[in-house]
MARKOLMI-910223 format. One record per residue: x, y, z of N, C-alpha, C in turn; residue in three letters. Coordinates in steps of 0.001 Angstrom, whole numbers, padded with zeros to 6 digits, always signed. Layout:
// residues N
XYZXYZXYZALA ...
END
This chain:
// residues 386
-022792+021131+002426-021741+021565+001509-021848+021792+000062MET -021326+022602-000646-021555+022961-002229-020268+022478-002880ARG -020655+022046-004006-019837+021196-004805-020018+021810-006396PHE -019015+021876-007124-019321+022022-008574-018897+020783-009096LEU -019651+020123-010074-019398+018855-010643-019268+019040-012257HIS -017937+018891-012802-017748+018970-014135-016899+017526-014583THR -016780+017407-015735-016469+016235-016337-016032+016329-017902ALA -015221+015510-018201-015116+015444-019855-014348+016577-020349ASP -013487+017059-019897-012757+018253-020494-012319+017808-022022TRP -011633+016777-022154-010789+016368-023090-009926+017534-023756HIS -009314+017861-022807-008406+019101-023392-007223+018446-024226VAL -006891+019181-025476-006167+018572-026501-007010+017874-027488GLY -008079+017836-027383-009049+017289-028518-008895+018554-029887LYS -008566+017889-030896-008628+018717-032047-010109+018667-032890ALA -010216+019398-033707-011432+019147-034671-010920+019256-036326ILE -011029+018060-036872-010518+017972-038143-009079+018751-038471ARG -008130+018481-037573-006966+019009-037444-006755+020407-036931GLY -007604+021136-036482-007616+022514-035979-007653+022185-034287ARG -006589+022751-033630-006347+022826-032357-007364+023783-031755ALA -007808+023409-030500-009035+024392-029710-008416+024649-028287ARG -007202+024952-027903-006671+025105-026802-007035+026356-026234TYR -007540+027411-027121-008048+028812-026489-009547+028350-025986GLU -010303+027637-026868-011513+027347-026423-011573+026528-025270GLU -010754+025520-024854-010772+024989-023606-010111+025967-022523PHE -009279+026864-022845-008832+027665-021637-010038+028553-021549ALA -010565+028997-022380-011909+029993-022033-013039+029255-021034ALA -013257+028126-021571-014394+027260-020969-013969+026986-019448ALA -012526+026508-019505-012069+026197-017758-012085+027592-017109LEU -011785+028738-017749-011848+030001-017084-013112+030122-016594ASP -014270+029754-017148-015766+029939-016780-015904+029183-015751GLU -015418+027873-015643-015405+026933-014622-015003+027336-013168VAL -013772+027931-013349-013086+028616-012112-013899+029705-011647VAL -014331+030657-012539-015154+031852-012096-016328+031443-011565GLY -017204+030397-011942-018234+029833-011256-018104+029339-009908ILE -017060+028468-009962-016547+027939-008718-016259+028948-007463ALA -015553+030015-008036-015385+031152-007134-016693+031765-006737ARG -017393+032295-007685-018595+032880-007341-019610+032292-006486ASP -019642+030856-006477-020476+029814-005959-019994+029693-004446GLU -018763+029836-004111-018093+029838-003138-018159+028172-002928ALA -017710+027293-003751-017939+025792-003640-016947+025480-002561VAL -017192+024411-001909-016329+023794-001196-015065+022873-001828ASP -015571+022331-002911-014767+021447-003778-015159+021343-004939ALA -014377+021244-006231-014653+020946-007530-014317+019525-007635VAL -015572+018677-008272-015516+017213-008614-015403+016922-009940LEU -014219+016346-010495-013981+016282-012022-014107+014848-012110VAL -015147+014432-012835-015288+012944-013196-015107+012343-014530ALA -013310+012625-014772-012712+011855-015579-012661+012555-016996GLY -011901+012104-017759-011401+012517-019028-011051+014043-019125ASP -009942+014469-018259-009348+015618-018045-008817+016036-019477LEU -008174+014792-020187-007354+014750-021298-008068+014132-022475TYR -007652+014445-023796-008361+013825-024815-007196+012646-024995GLU -005949+012712-024838-005008+011809-025022-004223+011191-023781HIS -003979+009975-023777-003174+009230-022759-001798+010027-022605ARG -001103+010274-023749+000094+010947-023759-000062+012383-024127ALA -000647+013102-023000-001046+014626-023194+000120+015442-023561ALA -000118+016383-024609+000941+017234-025233+001114+018467-024348PRO +002112+019021-024161+002445+020267-023257+001194+021285-023131PRO +001090+021544-024384+000011+022558-024502-001271+022395-023617GLU -001784+020974-023705-002790+020446-022716-002535+020657-021438ALA -001291+020120-021031-000953+020335-019656-000950+021791-019085ASP -000458+022688-019906-000606+024112-019460-002203+024784-019377ALA -002872+024146-019946-004512+024615-019711-004674+024066-018508VAL -004850+022714-018392-005057+021900-017017-004507+022558-016111VAL -003251+022595-015873-002537+022909-014833-002842+024461-014349PHE -003005+025221-015349-003533+026776-015054-004823+026654-014293ASP -005643+025831-014847-006956+025753-014067-007157+025445-012728ALA -006148+024297-012316-006075+023769-011110-005418+024772-010221LEU -004308+025278-010692-003659+026417-009654-004665+027512-009336LEU -005595+028006-010140-006538+029048-010159-007646+028683-009167ARG -007815+027534-009163-008792+027047-008081-008025+027021-006804LEU -006987+026488-006693-006135+026560-005269-006075+027773-004844HIS -005602+028797-005817-005685+030354-005200-006802+030764-004781ASP -007907+030308-005344-009393+030596-004830-009675+029944-003599ALA -008898+028903-002986-009113+028290-001838-010174+027100-002127GLY -010174+026310-003220-011022+025440-003720-010445+024246-003810ILE -010721+023135-003175-009889+021810-003498-010643+021095-004689ARG -010018+020252-005100-010544+019581-006407-010246+018151-006094VAL -011359+017197-006395-011021+015626-006517-011259+015133-007737VAL -010496+014363-008425-010488+013971-009784-010119+012553-009985ALA -010794+011993-010984-010410+010587-011305-010261+010639-012780ILE -009258+009467-013232-009141+009336-014542-010413+008774-015343PRO -010573+009196-016604-011645+008596-017313-010754+007423-018474GLY -011783+007226-019437-011089+006159-020440-010128+006687-021243ASN -010070+007906-021493-009178+008957-022460-007861+009081-021633HIS -007939+009117-020289-006659+009493-019614-005866+008350-019192ASP -004403+008574-018767-003618+007416-018625-003433+007749-016777SER -003919+006492-016419-003941+006241-015001-002796+006411-014471ALA -001475+005727-015094-000237+005955-014550+000429+007393-014500LEU -000041+007943-015741+000342+009517-015832-000033+010317-014550ARG -001618+010110-014518-002247+010981-013458-001897+010522-011915LEU -001356+009208-011871-000736+008626-010625+000501+009239-010314GLU +001417+009636-011334+002590+010279-011101+002420+011865-010853ALA +001445+012384-011212+001195+013677-011187+000455+014031-009822LEU -000216+012929-009406-000855+013250-007952+000076+013777-006936SER +001237+013219-006835+001916+013809-006000+002545+015111-006093LYS +002362+015652-007234+002868+016926-007552+001731+017974-007073LEU +000503+017391-007405-000830+017941-007305-001488+018117-006026LEU -000913+017236-004900-001471+017138-003767-001284+018488-002923ARG -000083+019147-002831+000162+020296-002233-000703+021584-002507PRO -001318+021417-003713-002233+022572-004142-003756+022094-003766ILE -003965+021196-002908-005309+020644-002707-006010+020054-003893ASP -005150+019421-004728-006138+018551-005881-005604+017036-005604VAL -006557+016132-005472-006574+014886-004831-007080+014124-005968HIS -006259+013419-006642-006255+012588-007726-006295+011036-007270VAL -007360+010261-007572-007423+008782-007264-007330+008071-008483VAL -006194+007741-008962-005796+007213-010163-006422+005950-010596PRO -006706+004853-009427-007139+003512-009661-008309+003196-008661ARG -008959+002370-009035-009977+001745-007952-009149+001248-006841VAL -009616+001556-005640-009192+001292-004316-010318+001029-003285ALA -010105+000019-002507-011225-000157-001474-011697+001164-000552PRO -012362+001290-000024-012725+002622+000730-011532+002944+001923PRO -011218+001486+002667-010126+002072+003629-008832+002011+002986GLU -008812+002020+001711-007310+001746+001015-007165+002992+000203GLY -007772+004250+000353-007539+005400-000357-008632+005683-001485GLY -009643+004665-001480-010864+005148-002413-011963+006142-002318GLY -011878+006350-000913-012547+007446-000366-011830+008819+000079ILE -012110+009834-000433-011362+011176-000154-012099+011840+000720VAL -011625+012181+001875-012379+013138+002672-012146+014900+002590GLU -013202+015306+002381-013120+016985+001974-013847+017583+002962VAL -013072+018414+003738-013801+019497+004681-014511+020716+004077PRO -015395+020916+004614-016140+022311+004170-015222+023651+004392SER -015294+024783+003665-014548+025688+003792-014573+026166+005250ARG -015480+026351+006120-015403+026705+007651-015022+025444+008585ASP -015054+024251+008113-014520+023357+008707-015782+022666+009740GLY -016671+022938+009550-017988+022434+010230-018445+021138+009890SER -018086+020730+008546-018735+019296+008035-017493+018954+007028ARG -017811+017574+006591-017037+017049+005755-017740+015972+005007SER -017170+015837+003664-017703+015123+002679-016994+013750+002515ALA -017542+012674+002247-016799+011226+001797-016849+011127+000280ALA -016102+011329-000243-016060+011364-001826-015500+009797-002281VAL -016301+008773-002649-016097+007679-003288-015714+007695-004426ALA -014328+007471-004849-013973+007539-006143-013796+006217-006895CYS -014331+006351-008139-014474+004942-009063-014009+005415-010470VAL -012645+005476-010643-012369+005697-012076-012782+004907-013255PRO -012387+005030-014293-013088+004115-015379-012243+002819-015384PHE -013035+001623-015344-012604+000207-015251-012860-000292-016591VAL -011821-000494-017505-011913-001337-018846-012278-002862-018277PRO -013208-003326-019212-013769-004692-019103-012687-005771-019009GLU -011798-005433-019577-010509-006413-019618-009812-006196-018238ARG -009710-005238-017536-009094-004989-016130-010226-005040-015057ARG -011273-005441-015287-012282-005650-014164-011859-006508-013094PHE -011136-007841-013492-010695-008570-012512-009557-008110-011568GLY -008812-007262-012232-007914-006621-011246-008626-005736-010011ASP -009618-005057-010464-010177-004248-009503-011095-005221-008572ALA -011581-006222-009091-012416-007202-008277-011405-007707-007101ALA -010316-007888-007435-009430-008535-006622-009033-007898-005468ALA -009351-006613-005159-009147-005590-004347-010157-005793-003216LEU -011358-006376-003461-012525-006709-002663-012743-008243-002437PHE -013665-008385-001494-014084-009778-001196-015260-010171-002209GLU -014750-010233-003611-015647-010391-004567-016205-011750-004558ALA -017738-011941-004647-018132-013083-004903-018322-013560-006163GLY -019372-014690-006346-019559-014971-007840-020212-014020-008648GLU -021378-013308-008060-022104-012299-008749-021403-011382-009521ARG -020037-011026-008977-019102-010030-009578-018731-010424-010740TRP -018820-011753-011302-018391-012224-012484-019049-012553-013448PHE -020588-012421-012979-021783-012721-014031-021502-012110-015312LEU -021388-010624-015263-021093-009734-016381-020381-008532-015873SER -019897-007778-016851-019203-006475-016489-020310-005541-015460TYR -021513-005357-016268-022390-004521-015430-022802-004949-014201ALA -022915-006284-014034-023209-006858-012660-022150-006483-011722GLU -020836-007124-012077-019703-006879-011183-019575-005235-011016GLY -019786-004172-011827-019632-002941-011555-020832-002489-010547MET -021974-002827-010606-022819-002906-009600-022474-003204-008065GLY -021789-004462-008098-021260-004912-006863-020179-003990-006361GLU -019320-003669-007276-018085-002675-006722-018587-001331-006278LEU -019635-000784-006934-020259+000490-006310-020904+000309-004975LEU -021527-000834-004862-022066-001170-003479-020825-001227-002305ALA -020014-001930-002712-018820-001949-001867-018282-000747-001616ALA -017982+000247-002587-017467+001524-002363-018496+002391-001300MET -019517+002279-001604-020679+002920-000874-020584+002393+000589ALA -020304+001120+000970-019791+000668+002115-018897+001550+003108GLY -018249+002312+002494-017435+003418+003230-018182+004616+003651GLY -019392+004869+003330-020127+005961+003597-020312+006036+005094PHE -020374+007457+005626-020631+007322+007004-021877+008300+007242ARG -022897+008222+008282-024018+008858+008253-023749+010419+008737PRO -022654+010651+009168-022276+012173+009700-021380+012805+008487ASP -021379+012163+007362-020608+012745+006153-021724+013244+005014ARG -021354+014023+004147-022036+014359+002898-021440+013189+002197VAL -022235+012055+001654-021706+010926+000916-021862+011254-000427ASN -020734+011206-001427-020711+011504-002567-020151+010264-003448VAL -020501+009935-004619-019926+008911-005527-019492+009725-006657LEU -018191+009589-006804-017624+010203-008271-017206+009168-009020LEU -017710+008988-010181-017422+007852-011046-017470+008146-012545ALA -016718+007485-013223-016690+007644-014766-017025+006344-015316HIS -018485+006158-015823-019102+005167-016049-020267+005246-017174LEU -020903+004395-017564-021953+004190-018549-023228+003652-017880PHE -024322+004474-018084-025569+003910-017331-026526+003766-018208THR -027323+002411-018033-028291+002061-019254-029335+003205-019343ASP -029575+003456-020402-030713+004718-020715-030197+006010-020859GLY -028801+006226-020786-028243+007328-020845-028340+007760-022244ALA -028589+009214-022507-028572+009582-023993-027133+010089-024300MET -026595+009433-025314-025252+009907-025731-025009+011175-026332LEU -024120+011794-026184-023774+013261-026551-023249+013030-028198GLY -022536+011947-028476-022353+012065-029918-020954+012114-030265GLY -020072+012368-029177-018743+012591-029341-017926+011488-028489GLY -018603+010546-027788-018042+009303-027042-017313+008309-027859GLU -016226+007622-027310-015684+006653-027976-016387+005356-027721ARG -017047+004871-028947-018114+003906-028958-017700+002521-028373GLU -016378+002266-028301-015892+001070-027573-016197+000940-026263VAL -016239+002112-025591-016639+002000-024122-018061+002519-023623SER -018932+002579-024651-020262+002802-024280-021236+001576-024893ILE -020641+000511-025123-021615-000561-025755-022491-001132-024528GLY -023373-002076-024870-024121-002736-024083-023516-003253-023014LEU -022382-003919-023305-021536-004679-022406-021246-003903-020917GLN -021247-002382-021267-020740-001681-020143-021836-000770-019394TYR -022881-001152-020085-024230-000389-019559-024789-000816-018085ALA -024447+000014-017101-024888-000473-015605-026487+000046-015341ILE -026988-000727-014998-028620-000236-014372-028560+000873-013466SER -029202+002043-013671-029098+003111-012908-029487+002576-011312PRO -030360+001535-011250-030732+000946-009807-029761+000402-009136SER -028526+000120-009720-027503-000234-009037-026440+000852-008395ARG -026739+002045-008760-026053+003123-008100-026533+003167-006610LEU -025749+003535-005849-026019+003606-004285-027008+004518-004053PRO -027940+004132-003358-028952+005026-002830-028813+005563-001607GLY -027613+005415-000957-027412+006195+000492-026418+007418+000021ASP -026152+007560-001314-025215+008729-001538-026123+010101-001672ALA -025631+010928-001017-026381+012409-001372-026229+012924-002847ALA -025354+012711-003437-025131+012897-004814-024270+011990-005487TYR -024465+011593-006843-023621+010820-007850-023211+011572-008817ILE -021924+011995-008924-021367+012823-009944-020718+011951-010918ALA -021198+011827-012041-020848+011032-013358-020020+011705-014344LEU -019108+010775-015201-018594+011428-016287-018757+010345-017339GLY -018559+010518-018643-018254+009446-019797-019124+009983-020933HIS -020401+010460-020407-021535+010751-021292-021348+012244-021723VAL -021408+012715-022816-021122+014139-023053-022253+014959-023097HIS -023382+014448-022915-024741+015320-022876-025049+015508-021527ARG -025163+016813-020931-025451+017009-019715-026911+016397-019389PRO -027150+015632-018267-028493+015075-018205-028346+014503-016675GLN -029409+014522-016095-029921+013564-014920-030035+012202-015239PRO -029635+011295-014181-029806+009679-014661-031155+009176-014197VAL -032042+008949-015138-033372+008599-014677-033238+006995-014086LYS -034034+006960-013023-034065+005420-012405-032804+005301-011401GLY -032329+006493-011120-031130+006238-010047-031924+006456-008398SER -031734+005657-007590-032124+005863-006389-031511+007104-005670PRO -030626+007561-006117-030171+009011-005425-029987+009975-006410ALA -029857+011395-006279-029531+012305-007316-028375+011896-008054PRO -028250+011665-009319-027321+011489-010044-027228+012170-011504ALA -026174+012410-011970-026217+013496-013009-024703+013204-013928ARG -024902+013220-015257-023639+013371-016072-023471+014998-016198TYR -022300+015412-015937-022086+016900-016150-021853+017198-017519ALA -021445+016383-018536-021267+016604-019888-019926+017195-020147GLY -019654+017394-021360-018310+017916-021790-018340+019418-021729SER -017260+020057-021661-016922+021350-021422-017363+022126-022920LEU -017151+021787-023949-017509+022332-025137-018097+021433-026278ILE -018595+021926-027310-019149+020876-028273-017909+020365-028901GLN -017417+019087-028797-016370+018468-028879-016431+017790-030562LEU -017650+017423-031169-017532+017153-032425-019073+017369-032999ASP -019394+017183-034110-020440+017363-034706-021575+016451-034283PHE -021346+015621-033588-022679+014760-032766-023139+015454-031796GLY -022324+016537-031316-022776+017522-030149-023371+018679-030578GLU -023749+018862-031991-024450+020179-032454-025461+020592-031542VAL -025742+021786-031424-026940+022364-030580-026977+021963-029047ASP -026153+021245-028609-026210+020869-027335-025781+021999-026102GLN -026336+022190-025104-026090+023398-024198-025102+022746-023155ARG -023858+023236-023097-023095+022572-022186-023168+023625-020972LYS -022737+023008-019613-022852+023555-018381-022084+022735-017183SER -022236+023200-016060-021514+022534-014798-022833+022232-014131VAL -022640+021665-012889-023785+021423-012031-023398+021967-010556ALA -023947+022731-009983-023803+023110-008889-024592+022279-007714ILE -023821+021660-006601-024594+020725-005903-024754+021227-004410VAL -025789+021056-003779-025928+021588-002344-026301+020477-001766GLU -025575+019869-000647-025780+018547-000063-025547+018716+001528ALA -026480+017851+002120-026158+017838+003758-026155+016324+004103SER -025653+015899+005193-025607+014616+005610-026863+014035+005664PRO -027099+012692+004998-028386+012054+005211-029549+012449+004358GLY -029274+013724+003379-030395+014241+002571-030014+014223+001176ARG -030938+014013+000345-030660+014070-001143-030095+015455-001668PRO -029195+015547-002377-028593+016798-002801-029782+017686-003647ALA -029367+018919-003658-030378+019889-004665-029370+020215-005713ARG -029621+020181-006834-028776+020152-007980-029160+021460-009023VAL -028363+022299-009571-028810+023193-010441-027677+023208-011642ARG -028324+023507-012628-027392+023638-014097-026865+025209-013971GLU -025603+025190-014122-024970+026640-014489-024369+026503-016150VAL -024862+027338-017093-024509+027180-018435-023051+027677-018632PRO -022383+027070-019740-021182+027386-019970-021332+027944-021578LEU -020526+029024-021720-021109+029774-023122-019477+029879-023865THR -018499+029358-023461-017321+029295-024067-017068+028282-025234SER -016352+028363-026202-016092+027470-027277-016814+027954-028501GLY -016267+027588-029625-017129+027922-030807-018031+027075-031027ARG -019093+027381-031645-020338+026477-031800-019941+025502-033083ARG -020674+024661-032961-020761+023449-034196-021947+023784-034814LEU -021878+023821-036098-023349+024229-036785-023563+023259-037929VAL -024667+022818-038331-024972+022154-039477-025826+023183-040347ASP -025296+023233-041713-025869+024238-042521-026237+023280-043825VAL -027558+023621-044127-028015+022864-045364-028666+023690-046624ARG -028641+023353-047721-029209+024096-048776-028484+024169-050049GLY -028979+025026-051094-028040+024903-052373-026806+025802-052060THR -026056+025734-052999-024787+026605-052681-024936+027846-052504PHE -025717+028447-053399-026094+030170-053026-026862+030332-051627ASP -027722+029476-051234-028241+029509-049920-027277+029585-048806GLU -026234+028568-048889-025351+028288-047874-024472+029648-047867ILE -024026+030078-048991-023119+031228-048937-023651+032569-048567VAL -025084+032438-048399-025634+033409-048240-025688+033689-046562ALA -025476+032651-045957-025635+032387-044391-024444+032788-043750ARG -023340+033248-044601-021874+033585-044127-022135+034409-042969ALA -022994+035522-043076-023092+036609-041884-023714+036090-040647ALA -024253+034977-040745-025217+034570-039759-024393+033400-038687ASP -023430+032956-039155-022941+031749-038482-021514+032214-037619VAL -021119+033587-038057-019997+033997-037117-018790+033226-037162GLY -018240+032767-036086-017011+032010-036120-017368+030521-035697ASP -018429+030067-036065-018941+028602-035658-018033+027710-036694ALA -017620+026538-036307-017488+025368-037060-018448+024815-037812TYR -018304+024620-039188-019486+024496-039865-019368+022852-040770LEU -020427+022344-040683-020677+020954-041452-021719+021342-042347ARG -021347+021233-043642-022316+021904-044745-023009+020774-045672VAL -024007+020483-045577-024791+019639-046783-025363+020432-047931PHE -024744+020233-049011-025275+021094-050256-026266+020026-051349VAL -027208+020582-051559-028211+020047-052400-027662+020158-053860ARG -027425+019305-054567-027035+019328-056089-027981+018315-056738THR -027820+018296-058248-028368+017396-058810-027491+016230-059163GLU -026358+016293-058811-025133+015169-059107-023823+015732-058316GLY -022777+015044-058561-021716+015182-058403-021207+016618-058909PRO -020531+017641-058234-019764+018744-058804-018500+018866-058391VAL -017579+018576-059354-016287+018889-059136-015720+020162-058441PRO -014886+020312-057558-014472+021375-057162-015539+022531-056132GLY -016632+021761-055876-017792+022417-055158-017330+022619-053729LEU -016633+021760-053221-016090+021814-051799-014988+023010-051527ALA -014224+023163-052378-013267+024035-052569-014103+025572-052596ASP -014804+025501-053449-015722+026745-053624-016398+027289-052372ARG -016894+026382-051706-017660+026674-050275-016743+026964-049507ILE -015520+026361-049390-014336+026728-048079-013818+028153-048454ARG -013896+028509-049819-013358+029978-050080-014301+030917-049630GLU -015664+030608-049510-016741+031462-049142-016875+031564-047651ALA -016612+030429-047084-016772+030109-045511-015643+029319-044975LEU -014683+029965-044740-013367+029481-044288-013350+028514-043233PRO -014583+028506-042312-014710+027558-041038-015517+026624-041302ASN -015766+026297-042715-016336+025031-043148-015284+023717-042976VAL -015648+022739-042102-014814+021732-041980-015212+020373-042638LEU -016595+020393-042855-017008+019016-043617-018008+019499-044894ASP -017761+018893-045960-018820+019358-046996-019346+018019-047546VAL -020546+017824-047424-021459+016673-048114-022109+016900-049393HIS -022363+016505-050378-022950+016631-051534-024165+015910-051077LEU -025388+016312-051274-026784+015901-050983-027605+015763-052472ASP -027528+014454-052969-028286+014345-054033-028709+012810-054290TYR -029737+012464-055114-030048+011184-054988-028831+010252-055702GLU -028612+009284-055004-027459+008109-055628-028329+006849-056052ARG -027443+006369-057173-028019+005212-057449-027717+003788-056557ALA -028388+003032-056481-028004+001869-055517-026767+001283-055769ASP -025793+001433-054849-024603+000991-055052-024197-000506-054562ALA -025250-001175-054265-025195-002439-053764-024323-003485-054625ALA -023416-004099-054280-022623-004817-055277-023415-006168-055791SER -023476-006370-057080-023695-007684-057547-022858-008579-057761GLU -022739-009883-057308-022060-010753-057722-020774-010751-056689GLY -019713-010600-057097-018616-010847-056116-018593-009763-054922GLU -018291-010063-053709-018096-009182-052718-016991-008366-052821PRO -017096-007009-052503-016085-005951-052819-014781-006386-052335ILE -014691-006777-051154-013365-007255-050725-012701-008290-051556SER -013234-009009-052523-012630-009927-053625-012015-009238-054661SER -012608-008023-054837-012117-007393-056156-010778-006810-056166LEU -010165-006562-057249-008627-005986-057407-008914-004542-056882ARG -007804-004024-056507-007787-002542-055702-008446-001607-056640PRO -008055-001775-057903-008525-000828-058894-010220-000718-058980ARG -010748-001783-058971-012062-002190-059100-012819-001669-057729ASP -012037-002001-056487-012499-001557-055180-012867-000200-055116GLN -011577+000595-055670-011763+002100-055722-012815+002785-056846PHE -013061+002003-057789-014237+002384-058611-015498+001957-057912GLU -015569+001063-057307-016801+000728-056484-016969+001789-055433ALA -015904+002227-054788-016226+003093-053537-016291+004431-054071TYR -015732+004819-055318-016078+006150-055584-017641+006376-056160PHE -018072+004994-056850-019490+005214-057284-020215+005468-056099ARG -020075+004690-054964-021116+004467-053746-020857+006015-053157SER -020003+006617-053011-019798+008093-052279-020447+009218-053341GLN -020087+009084-054552-020456+010088-055540-021495+009910-056697HIS -021991+008596-056603-022901+008140-057662-022643+008314-059201GLY -021415+008343-059345-021015+008469-060696-019690+007774-060950ALA -019498+007502-062087-018029+006884-062458-016784+007809-062263ASP -015712+006946-062170-014466+007887-061701-013823+008719-063021VAL -014077+009695-062714-013372+010545-063892-011947+010077-064327PRO -011661+010074-065746-010214+009406-066293-009377+010140-065603PRO -009236+011250-065183-007880+011861-064707-007494+011443-063157GLU -008918+011134-062432-008648+010575-061087-008378+009145-061113ILE -008880+008522-061869-008414+006950-062221-006916+006772-062713LEU -006564+007724-063610-005193+007638-063878-004296+008029-062787GLU -004662+008938-061749-003869+009228-060736-003538+008105-059810ALA -004976+007407-059488-005007+006333-058798-003930+005104-059324PHE -004223+004811-060389-003275+003739-060905-001777+004259-060874ASP -001472+005505-060989+000156+005826-060572+000370+005537-059117GLU -000468+006157-058325-000094+005602-056939-000075+004338-056665ALA -000947+003385-057264-000943+002048-056963+000483+001390-057465LEU +000861+001857-058717+002209+001436-059240+003443+001954-058334ALA +003317+002994-057833+004314+003441-056976+004354+002614-055682LEU +003100+002314-055060+003225+001278-053955+003807+000103-054406GLU +003492-000449-055501+003843-001834-055732+005554-001850-056017ALA +006113-000707-056630+007415-000668-056757+008080-000444-055336GLU +007320+000250-054239+008146+000356-053065+007993-001022-052347GLY +007115-001829-052522+006818-003152-052076+007992-004034-052281ALA 
END
C-alpha cells in the first residue's frame, strides 16, 4: 500500500499580523496534487491541521477544500488532532467528514474501541491498520491511561506512560495488515524546527524512540516542524514537518511530504517529495546600504533584518521598511554596554526606572527626552483610569 504522510499544517497562523491563507492553500494544493499523482491509498495527517483551537472560517475553507479535493480523487484521509487543534471541534466535524472518507480520531481510544482505523487499498486487495494516537497533554494522561489496563509503570513519568500506551495500541496490529502508527508526540533527540510551542516539547514530553512499536511497518509522526527520520526507532519513523516555513526559526528549512510504500510484515520504504509553496523567510544581515542593495535578490520573501550600526539610530527601521516592504523584524546590531543591574533587582524599581533600564538594555543608550515624556503621559493616564 502507498500513503502520503503530512502533518503540522497550522492553517490560520499569521506572521507578524500578516495572514497567509493563500500560502496554505497553495501548499495544500501541492499536497493534493502529489497524492493524486502518486496514486496513494490514503493521506495520513499527523495533527495540527489548524493553528488555533477556535479556527476562523477562512481556515476552515482552506482545510475543507483540500479534503474535498482528496475525496474527489478517490483518496481516503486519516487524521488526528495535535496540541493546537480542538479535539472537541474535530469530534463534532468528524460526523460530517466521514461521508467523504475522512476518518478523524479525536481522542485516544483502545484498538477495539475505535483507536485503529481500517484502510483498504484502492483495489481492495489489502488493508492497513492505522493506530491513532492524538496529542495527549501531560495533565490529561490519566484520562487516556484509564481506558487501558494501566499498571504502575504507566505512572512513573509521562514519557514512560506514553511508551506503555504506544505498546498497548500496537497490540491491535495484525500480521495480515499493513500496520501503521499515526501519532502527534515528541521523541527524545528530535531536531526542533523552531516554530513549535515550547510548553509541549520539554523534557517531560520526550519519549524514547526505542519505545516506538517495532512491529509497525511505518510510524507517521507530527509535532516537530523540521522534516526528519527518527533515529533509534525500531521501525521506520518520520516527522513530516510543517507545510511552509511558519516562523523565522524555520528559515532555510526545506519542506516536504513523505511517500510511504509498505507491505504486511515488512519495513516501509520512504521517500521525500519537496513542497515549494509558501513565501520564504530570509535573514538579511549587513549595513543599511548593503541590505537595501539586496532588494532585487529577495523577491517576495518575508525578511528579518539585522543592521550593523555604530549605535542606536532613530527611525532606521522605518527607512528599511520603506525600501523593503516585506521586512517584518528589524534588529540593530551593535556593541551594547553591560546592562546588568547593580543593586536592586529590576522588578523592585518604579515603573519609570524599569522602563529606562529596559530601554538601555535594548538600545544601549539612555531614553531620549521625548520618549520619556510620552511614557510619563501614558503612565499618568493609566493611573487616572485606575
